[in-house]
C-alpha positions, 0 to 999 in steps of 0.5 A: 826919504825913509831908507829900508835897508832890507831889499836889493836897493839898499845896503848898511855900511860901516866905517871905523877909524880917523874917518873925520881927520882923514876925510873918509866920511866926507868922501863917503857921502860925496860918492854916494851923492855922485852916483845918485844914491840916497844915504841915512846916517844911522850911527855915528860916534866921534872919538873924543880924544886924539888916540880915539877912533871914530865910527859910523854905520851909514844905509845906502840906497839906489833904485837900481841894484847895479848902481848900488854895486857900483857905489858899494865898490867905490866905498870898499876902496876907501875902507867901507865895509858892509855891515851884515858880515857874510863869508867871502865868495869864491869860484874857481879860475876856468883856465889859466890867466882867466878869472870869473866875471865877477872878480874882486879887483884889489887896491893897495890898501890892507885887505882882509877876508872872512873865510870859514869864520876866520878873517885872513889877511891878504898877503902880498897886496897890491892894486889891480890884482885878484885875491887867491884863497889857499884853503889847504895852508889857510892863506890868502894872497894877491896874484896878477892876472897873468899868474892865475892858474886854472882852478885857483880859488878867486874871491868874487863880489865884494862880501866878506872883505875889509879894506883898511887904507892909511889914515891920518890921525889928529896931531900928526904933521909929518911928511907922510902923514897927509894923503892926496897932498896937492902936486905943487913946485911951491911946497917948502922943499928944504923942509920937506927933504929934511923930513925925508932924510929924517925918516930915511934914517929912522928906517935904517936904524931899525934895520928897514930897507929903501929902494930907489927907482931911478931915471937917466936924468940922475946921471944927466944932472950931475947927481950920479956921484951922490946916488953912488955914495948913498948906495955905498953908505948903505942907505939904498938896498934895491935899485929899479931902473931901465936900460938908459940909467945904467948905460949913461951912468957906465958912459959917465964912469968910462968917459965922463959924459952922459949922451955925449955931454961932459958932465963936469963942463956941460959941453958937447964932446966931439963924437961923444954921441957914440960913448953910450954905445961904446959903453954898452959894447964895453959891458958886452964884451965883459959879459955883464956889469958884474964881470966888468967890475971884477976885471977891472973895466968898470971902476966907479958909478952907480952900478959899480956900487951896487955890484961892490955893496951887493945891492940887487938891481932890476933893469927893465928893458923897453922898445926904445932901448939901445943894445940893451946891457946884458943885464937888462930884462927885456921880458917886461913881465919877468922884470915886473915879477923880479921887482915884486919879489924884492918890494915884499920887504921894502919900508921906503921907495924913492922914485926919481925922474922916471915917469914909467918905472915910477908908475910901475912901482907904485902899482906894485907897493902896498900903501903902507910903504912910504913912498917919495916921488921926485920929478921936474914934470908935475904929470909924473907925481899926478899920474901916480896919484891918479893911479891909486898911489894916494900915499905918495909924497910929491915933489916937483923939482929938479933932480939936480937940486933934490939930491944934493939937498938930501944928501946934505940932510942925511949927513947933518 
C-alpha cells in the first residue's frame, strides 16, 4: 500500500539517536501495528561507528484521524517527532486547576518546544504534568494540575514538541545503561551493588547529590545504623520517607526496638507495642525532632544524623499514621511540592522498601536521574516501570542483605 502523507490520515515522523541499540525503532513499528496503522520507511541511515547516531523518517497512516492521533501520542513518548516542524500551540487556562481539553501531558524525558522560532527546554520536567510557557521571560516549565493558574499559557496538541528519552549507546554495559531491565531476584546482586557503589562515589566526587527514599523495613531489618552512618559520612543529601520510618528509627534509638521487637535479638519485648507511641510522645514533648536532638533526648539514629549533618528531610503523612510526629507533613500536596523542590538538583535517587513513596518519587524525577529501587516485593519495582520510570535499576532482595553489601562496597 502506497502512503501519501499529505492528508489528515498520515504524518511523517523522525527518529534520531541510538534508535537500534535502545530498541526505539522496533518499538515504534510495534506501536504503529498494534494500533492497526500502516507505515512506510522513507529514510533510514545507520550509524557505522559506536559514537554515531542513526536516523529514520517513517510515514505513519491510519484511516481514522483519531487513531492516528493516538499513534502519534504514543510515538512522541518514546522520542519520535513530527517531521514537518510547526510552532507549538498554546491556549490559556480558563481557571485555576483547569487546562484546555487537548493539553499535552508530559513524560519524564528531556523535552523541548518550538516557540517564536526558538527551541526552548522545558524546565523541571516530570511525568503527567502540563507545559506552561512564560513568553515574558522566554521560559517554559512543567506544572502539575493543582498548580495551574487562570491565564497560564498551556501547550496543547503535539506540534512543535520534541522528546528525548535516555538511550543506550553501543558498547555500554554499566548498571544504568539498560532501560526496561527485567525484574528478577536472580540478577547478580554482588556485581550490581558494586556498580551502584561506584556510581555513588563518582557522583559524590563530582559534587553531586543523592536522595534516599526509605521505608520502615530499613529499621525492622537492623539496617538503620548503616543508613545513619552513610548520612554521617556525607553520602546522602536528602531523605524522603513517611511517619513510620522516622517513628521506628526514633523508637530504635530510644528503646532498641522496632514495632516492639528487639533489633539485636529479634525477641518481642514485653509491652513493647507501646514503644512507638512513647517515641512519638517524646518528640511531641520536645516540640520537634530537631528540638529533641538539641535537648539531648535523641542521641542517635537516622533522624538524629539528618539533624546533625543538615540533611533536609520530607516526612509525608498518610491516613494510617499514628501520632504523627510533629515534623510529618500531613497535607500530601505540600509534601509533594517539598519533594519536588529538593529533587531538582539530585543526580541519583535510591528507593528502599517503600512502594508508595518510591512510586511518588519516580513520578516526580526526570528520566536523567539515576534511580535504584530495592524491595523484597517484585510488584514494587514492576509498578515503577509500569508508571513510566523506565530508567530505574530494579533489585529484588531483602534490605538486610542490600544495605550491608552497599556499605561494604562503598568502603572497599
